[in-house]
C-alpha positions as CSV (number, residue, x, y, z in Angstrom):
1,X,101.2,-3.6,-53.7
2,X,104.2,-4.8,-53.0
3,X,105.4,-7.8,-51.3
4,X,105.6,-5.8,-47.7
5,X,102.3,-4.3,-47.9
6,X,100.4,-7.7,-48.7
7,X,101.5,-9.5,-45.1
8,X,99.7,-6.7,-43.2
9,X,96.6,-6.5,-45.7
10,X,96.1,-10.2,-45.4
11,X,96.4,-10.0,-41.5
12,X,93.5,-6.9,-41.0
13,X,91.2,-9.2,-43.2
14,X,91.7,-12.1,-40.7
15,X,91.1,-9.9,-37.9
16,X,88.1,-8.3,-39.5
17,X,86.6,-12.1,-39.8
18,X,87.6,-13.0,-37.0
19,X,85.4,-10.1,-35.1
20,X,82.9,-10.8,-37.8
21,X,82.5,-14.5,-36.8
22,X,82.6,-13.3,-32.8
23,X,79.8,-11.0,-33.7
24,X,77.8,-13.2,-35.4
25,X,78.6,-16.2,-32.6
26,X,77.1,-13.8,-30.1
27,X,74.3,-12.7,-32.0
28,X,73.2,-16.5,-32.0
29,X,74.4,-16.8,-28.6
30,X,71.8,-13.6,-27.9
31,X,69.1,-14.8,-29.8
32,X,69.2,-18.3,-28.5
33,X,69.3,-17.2,-25.0
34,X,66.3,-15.3,-25.7
35,X,64.6,-17.6,-27.6
36,X,65.0,-19.8,-24.4
37,X,63.9,-17.4,-22.1
38,X,61.1,-16.9,-23.9
39,X,60.5,-20.4,-24.0
40,X,60.5,-20.4,-20.1
41,X,59.0,-17.7,-19.7
42,X,56.1,-18.7,-22.2
43,X,55.7,-21.9,-20.1
44,X,56.0,-20.9,-17.0
45,X,54.2,-17.8,-16.9
46,X,52.5,-16.3,-20.3
47,X,50.8,-19.7,-21.3
48,X,48.6,-18.9,-18.0
49,X,47.7,-15.7,-18.7
50,X,45.2,-14.2,-20.6
51,X,44.9,-9.9,-20.9
52,X,42.7,-8.2,-23.2
53,X,42.2,-4.3,-23.4
54,X,38.5,-4.4,-23.9
55,X,37.1,-3.6,-20.7
56,X,35.4,-1.6,-19.0
57,X,34.0,-0.2,-15.7
58,X,30.6,-1.2,-15.0
59,X,28.1,-0.6,-11.9
60,X,24.5,-0.5,-10.9
61,X,22.9,2.6,-12.0
62,X,19.6,3.2,-10.0
63,X,16.6,5.1,-11.6
64,X,15.0,7.5,-9.3
65,X,11.3,7.6,-10.5
66,X,8.1,8.8,-8.7
67,X,5.5,6.1,-8.0
68,X,2.4,8.7,-7.5
69,X,1.3,11.5,-10.4
70,X,2.5,15.3,-8.7
71,X,4.4,18.6,-9.8
72,X,7.8,18.6,-8.4
73,X,8.5,21.6,-5.5
74,X,11.6,20.5,-4.6
75,X,14.6,19.1,-5.8
76,X,17.5,18.3,-3.3
77,X,20.5,16.8,-5.3
78,X,22.1,17.4,-8.0
79,X,24.8,16.2,-10.8
80,X,28.1,14.5,-9.2
81,X,26.8,15.1,-5.5
82,X,26.8,12.4,-2.9
83,X,23.7,11.3,-1.4
84,X,23.2,8.7,1.6
85,X,20.5,6.4,1.6
86,X,16.8,7.5,2.7
87,X,17.6,11.1,2.1
88,X,15.2,12.9,-0.1
89,X,15.9,13.7,-3.6
90,X,12.9,15.3,-5.0
91,X,9.8,16.4,-3.0
92,X,6.2,16.3,-5.0
93,X,3.4,18.4,-4.1
94,X,1.3,17.1,-1.2
95,X,-1.7,18.9,-0.9
96,X,-4.4,16.5,-3.1
97,X,-2.9,13.6,-1.3
98,X,-2.9,15.1,2.2
99,X,-6.6,15.8,2.3
100,X,-7.3,12.2,0.7
101,X,-5.4,11.4,3.8
102,X,-7.4,13.5,6.1
103,X,-10.9,11.6,4.6
104,X,-9.4,7.9,5.1
105,X,-8.7,8.8,8.8
106,X,-11.9,10.6,9.1
107,X,-13.6,7.4,8.1
108,X,-11.4,5.1,10.0
109,X,-12.7,7.1,13.0
110,X,-16.2,7.1,11.8
111,X,-16.2,3.4,11.4
112,X,-14.5,2.3,14.5
113,X,-17.6,4.4,16.5
114,X,-19.8,2.5,14.4
115,X,-18.1,-1.1,15.3
116,X,-18.3,0.3,18.9
117,X,-21.8,0.4,18.6
118,X,-22.4,-3.0,17.7
119,X,-20.5,-4.3,19.8
120,X,-22.4,-2.3,22.6
121,X,-25.6,-3.2,20.7
122,X,-24.9,-7.1,21.9
123,X,-25.1,-6.3,25.4
124,X,-28.6,-4.2,24.6
125,X,-30.1,-7.2,22.6
126,X,-28.8,-9.4,25.2
127,X,-30.8,-7.5,27.7
128,X,-34.1,-7.6,25.7
129,X,-33.5,-10.8,25.5
130,X,-34.5,-11.5,29.3
131,X,-36.5,-9.1,29.4
132,X,-39.1,-10.9,26.8
133,X,-37.8,-14.5,28.6
134,X,-38.9,-12.7,31.9
135,X,-42.2,-11.5,30.0
136,X,-43.1,-14.9,28.5
137,X,-42.6,-16.5,32.1
138,X,-45.0,-14.1,33.8
139,X,-47.4,-15.1,30.6
140,X,-47.2,-18.0,31.2
141,X,-47.7,-18.2,35.1
142,X,-50.7,-16.0,34.5
143,X,-52.4,-18.5,32.3
144,X,-51.5,-21.4,34.4
145,X,-53.0,-20.2,37.0
146,X,-56.2,-19.0,35.0
147,X,-56.2,-22.3,33.4
148,X,-56.2,-23.7,37.4
149,X,-59.3,-22.1,38.4
150,X,-61.1,-22.2,35.2
151,X,-63.3,-25.4,36.3
152,X,-64.4,-22.9,39.2
153,X,-66.2,-20.3,37.0
154,X,-63.5,-17.8,38.9
155,X,-62.5,-16.9,35.5
156,X,-64.1,-16.3,32.1
157,X,-63.5,-18.0,29.0
158,X,-62.4,-14.6,27.2
159,X,-59.9,-13.7,30.0
160,X,-58.4,-17.4,29.5
161,X,-58.1,-16.3,26.2
162,X,-56.7,-13.1,26.6
163,X,-54.0,-14.8,28.9
164,X,-53.7,-17.4,25.7
165,X,-52.9,-14.5,23.6
166,X,-50.3,-12.7,25.4
167,X,-48.5,-15.8,26.2
168,X,-48.1,-15.7,22.2
169,X,-47.2,-12.6,22.3
170,X,-44.5,-13.0,24.3
171,X,-43.6,-15.8,22.7
172,X,-43.0,-13.5,19.0
173,X,-41.4,-10.9,21.2
174,X,-39.0,-13.1,22.8
175,X,-37.7,-14.5,18.8
176,X,-37.4,-11.5,17.5
177,X,-35.5,-10.3,20.4
178,X,-33.6,-13.5,20.1
179,X,-33.3,-12.8,16.2
180,X,-31.8,-8.9,16.8
181,X,-29.4,-10.7,19.2
182,X,-27.6,-13.2,16.8
183,X,-28.1,-10.8,13.5
184,X,-26.0,-8.4,15.7
185,X,-23.5,-11.3,16.8
186,X,-22.9,-12.6,13.6
187,X,-21.5,-8.6,12.7
188,X,-19.6,-9.1,15.5
189,X,-18.8,-13.0,16.2
190,X,-14.8,-13.6,16.6
191,X,-13.5,-10.1,15.8
192,X,-12.2,-7.1,18.5
193,X,-12.2,-3.5,17.7
194,X,-9.0,-3.8,15.7
195,X,-9.6,-6.9,13.8
196,X,-13.6,-6.2,12.8
197,X,-13.7,-6.1,8.9
198,X,-15.6,-3.1,8.9
199,X,-12.4,-1.1,10.5
200,X,-9.9,-3.3,8.4
201,X,-11.1,-2.3,5.1
202,X,-11.2,1.4,6.6
203,X,-8.0,1.2,7.8
204,X,-7.0,-0.4,4.7
205,X,-8.2,2.7,2.9
206,X,-5.8,5.0,5.3
207,X,-2.6,2.9,4.7
208,X,-3.2,3.7,1.1
209,X,-4.2,7.0,1.4
210,X,-1.3,7.4,4.0
211,X,1.6,5.5,1.5
212,X,0.3,7.8,-1.2
213,X,0.9,10.9,0.7
214,X,4.1,9.6,1.6
215,X,5.5,8.7,-1.5
216,X,5.4,12.3,-2.5
217,X,8.8,12.2,-1.5
218,X,11.3,10.5,-3.1
219,X,14.2,9.2,-0.9
220,X,17.7,8.0,-2.0
221,X,17.2,4.0,-2.3
222,X,21.2,3.3,-1.9
223,X,24.2,5.6,-1.4
224,X,25.7,6.8,-4.4
225,X,26.5,10.2,-6.7
226,X,23.8,11.3,-8.3
227,X,24.0,11.4,-12.4
228,X,21.7,12.2,-15.6
229,X,19.7,14.3,-13.6
230,X,16.5,15.4,-15.9
231,X,14.1,16.8,-13.4
232,X,13.2,20.3,-12.7
233,X,11.6,22.3,-10.1
234,X,7.4,22.9,-11.4
235,X,7.6,19.7,-13.7
236,X,4.3,17.6,-14.0
237,X,5.7,14.2,-13.8
238,X,3.7,10.8,-13.3
239,X,4.7,7.3,-12.4
240,X,7.6,5.3,-13.9
241,X,9.3,9.3,-15.3
242,X,13.2,9.2,-14.8
243,X,14.3,11.8,-12.7
244,X,17.9,10.8,-11.9
245,X,20.2,7.9,-11.1
246,X,21.8,7.1,-8.3
247,X,25.1,5.6,-9.3
248,X,26.5,3.3,-6.1
249,X,30.4,3.5,-6.8
250,X,31.5,1.6,-4.1
251,X,29.9,-1.8,-5.4
252,X,31.5,-1.4,-9.2
253,X,33.3,-4.6,-11.3
254,X,34.4,-4.8,-14.4
255,X,33.1,-6.5,-17.6
256,X,36.2,-7.7,-19.9
257,X,35.6,-9.1,-22.9
258,X,37.4,-11.9,-23.8
259,X,37.8,-13.6,-27.2
260,X,36.2,-16.5,-27.6
261,X,39.5,-18.6,-27.8
262,X,40.6,-17.2,-24.8
263,X,38.1,-19.1,-22.3
264,X,38.8,-22.5,-23.1
265,X,40.8,-22.6,-19.3
266,X,39.3,-19.7,-17.9
267,X,36.8,-20.5,-14.7
268,X,35.1,-18.8,-11.9
269,X,37.7,-18.0,-9.1
270,X,40.4,-17.2,-11.0
271,X,42.9,-14.1,-10.0
272,X,42.6,-11.2,-11.9
273,X,45.3,-8.5,-12.1
274,X,43.9,-4.9,-13.6
275,X,45.4,-1.3,-14.4
276,X,43.0,1.4,-15.2
277,X,44.1,4.3,-17.9
278,X,43.0,7.0,-15.5
279,X,45.5,6.0,-12.8
280,X,48.1,4.5,-15.4
281,X,50.2,0.9,-14.4
282,X,51.9,2.7,-11.2
283,X,48.4,1.5,-9.7
284,X,47.2,-2.1,-9.9
285,X,43.8,-3.7,-8.8
286,X,43.4,-7.1,-7.9
287,X,40.0,-9.0,-8.2
288,X,38.7,-12.3,-9.3
289,X,36.4,-14.0,-12.1
290,X,33.0,-14.1,-10.7
291,X,30.7,-15.2,-13.3
292,X,30.5,-15.2,-17.8
293,X,27.8,-13.6,-19.5
294,X,24.9,-16.1,-21.1
295,X,26.1,-15.1,-24.1
296,X,28.0,-12.9,-26.9
297,X,27.7,-9.2,-27.7
298,X,26.8,-9.4,-30.9
299,X,24.0,-12.0,-30.1
300,X,22.5,-9.7,-27.3
301,X,22.9,-6.7,-29.9
302,X,20.0,-4.4,-30.9
303,X,20.3,-6.4,-34.1
304,X,21.4,-9.6,-33.9
305,X,24.0,-11.0,-36.9
306,X,22.0,-13.1,-39.4
307,X,24.3,-15.9,-40.1
308,X,22.4,-17.9,-41.9
309,X,22.9,-15.9,-45.5
310,X,24.8,-16.6,-48.3
311,X,27.5,-13.5,-47.4
312,X,28.5,-14.8,-44.1
313,X,31.6,-14.0,-42.9
314,X,33.9,-15.5,-39.9
315,X,34.0,-12.5,-36.9
316,X,35.9,-13.8,-33.6
317,X,33.0,-13.4,-30.7
318,X,34.2,-11.9,-27.4
319,X,32.3,-12.9,-24.3
320,X,32.0,-10.5,-21.3
321,X,33.5,-11.9,-18.1
322,X,32.6,-10.3,-15.1
323,X,35.6,-9.9,-12.7
324,X,34.6,-8.5,-9.0
325,X,37.1,-5.5,-7.4
326,X,38.8,-5.5,-4.0
327,X,36.7,-3.2,-2.0
328,X,40.0,-1.5,-0.1
329,X,41.5,-0.7,-3.6
330,X,38.5,0.6,-5.1
331,X,38.3,3.2,-1.6
332,X,41.6,4.2,-1.7
333,X,41.4,4.5,-6.1
334,X,37.8,4.9,-6.6
335,X,36.8,4.1,-10.4
336,X,34.0,5.7,-12.2
337,X,31.2,3.7,-14.3
338,X,33.1,3.4,-18.3
339,X,36.4,3.2,-17.3
340,X,39.1,1.5,-19.9
341,X,41.0,-1.3,-17.7
342,X,43.6,-3.9,-19.1
343,X,42.8,-7.1,-17.6
344,X,45.4,-10.3,-17.1
345,X,43.8,-13.1,-15.8
346,X,45.9,-15.8,-14.4
347,X,44.1,-19.2,-15.7
348,X,47.2,-21.4,-13.7
349,X,44.4,-23.2,-11.9
350,X,41.2,-24.4,-14.1
351,X,39.6,-26.9,-12.0
352,X,37.0,-24.8,-11.7
353,X,33.6,-23.8,-13.8
354,X,32.3,-21.5,-15.7
355,X,28.6,-21.8,-14.8
356,X,27.8,-24.1,-11.8
357,X,29.8,-22.3,-9.5
358,X,28.1,-18.3,-9.7
359,X,26.9,-17.1,-7.3
360,X,23.3,-15.0,-6.9
361,X,23.8,-10.9,-6.2
362,X,21.0,-9.7,-3.9
363,X,20.0,-6.2,-4.1
364,X,18.2,-4.7,-1.7
365,X,17.4,-1.2,-0.1
366,X,15.1,-0.7,3.0
367,X,14.4,3.0,2.7
368,X,10.7,2.4,2.0
369,X,9.8,0.2,4.6
370,X,9.6,2.9,7.4
371,X,6.2,4.3,5.5
372,X,4.1,0.6,6.2
373,X,5.6,1.4,9.5
374,X,4.5,4.8,10.0
375,X,1.0,4.1,8.2
376,X,0.1,1.4,10.8
377,X,1.3,3.4,13.8
378,X,-1.0,6.1,12.5
379,X,-4.0,3.3,12.1
380,X,-3.5,2.2,15.6
381,X,-3.5,5.8,16.9
382,X,-6.6,6.7,15.7
383,X,-8.5,3.3,16.2
384,X,-7.0,3.8,20.4
385,X,-8.6,8.1,19.9
386,X,-12.0,5.8,19.0
387,X,-12.3,2.7,20.5
388,X,-13.1,5.0,24.4
389,X,-12.4,3.8,27.4
């Protein structure tokens, strides 16, 4: 290399070194800015958030099971169909229970008429007591008159003896009539026709038979979707046999399984954002923490871990956290039980508690109340028809 080319090469090396320094400076500056940005993000946002993808949609699975033994003659719903509360799902053959109901109703009618007779006997026995009292009064008057003229010899001693016997007989007849009246009153005292023990016992049998007959129709306890239908027409079923399930998808929730190290600042009432794999990140659900499970998944497993062994290996445990969903968002974007969810809990406000503020949830249905009301109406009808005017 000649002397003319050497300054040019040195100038190029200097220019390359300058570019390299500028690139390194820019890289360091970018790294510093990124570190600062991440630090700000962590201290302002990330440290107040706990997330997990080990979360799934859960809900109530209402089992439809019969309360009486019978043969299935109709199935009115199938998987994936929607049913409303009170709609009949399964019909059992009611022939035997209808006969038992008719027998109980006939027995109630007969019992009402018998009790009517007891109340009528009160008046009859009371009238008999009045007759016996009159007979006794007349016998005593006859004896008194005979005793008054006995000294004159107008009445024989035999006649006086007969009059005395007549008084005793009248007294005995009166006592018998009074005992009959007391015995009959013991069967009717402090009661009316409808609340007489015999009538109530017969009415209870009618109510039992009516409920047994009504339970041949299995209604939907809640509004929801039918799932796991296993019942078939002609099948002989007994109480407790699972026939199908009804799932109310308007009341599902999310069970998020957080690691135990994520629960330190998690509290009931904290806001939650969720996304479902079925809809993707474009649909965001909003909810709140409503409760914590009483134990980890391993503690409630079929075969709990035996940690008191020489082969113990520590495994980070997860605790199910229940998250309630916004009903409006759930109606707009329905979820199904078992779907995967991404859950992010904002733990910035950790002033609440994990257990003390948990609210009790009550599940109930009134579709079976009408059976009791209908049975009472049928009993009242039978009593009225047999009570007379």
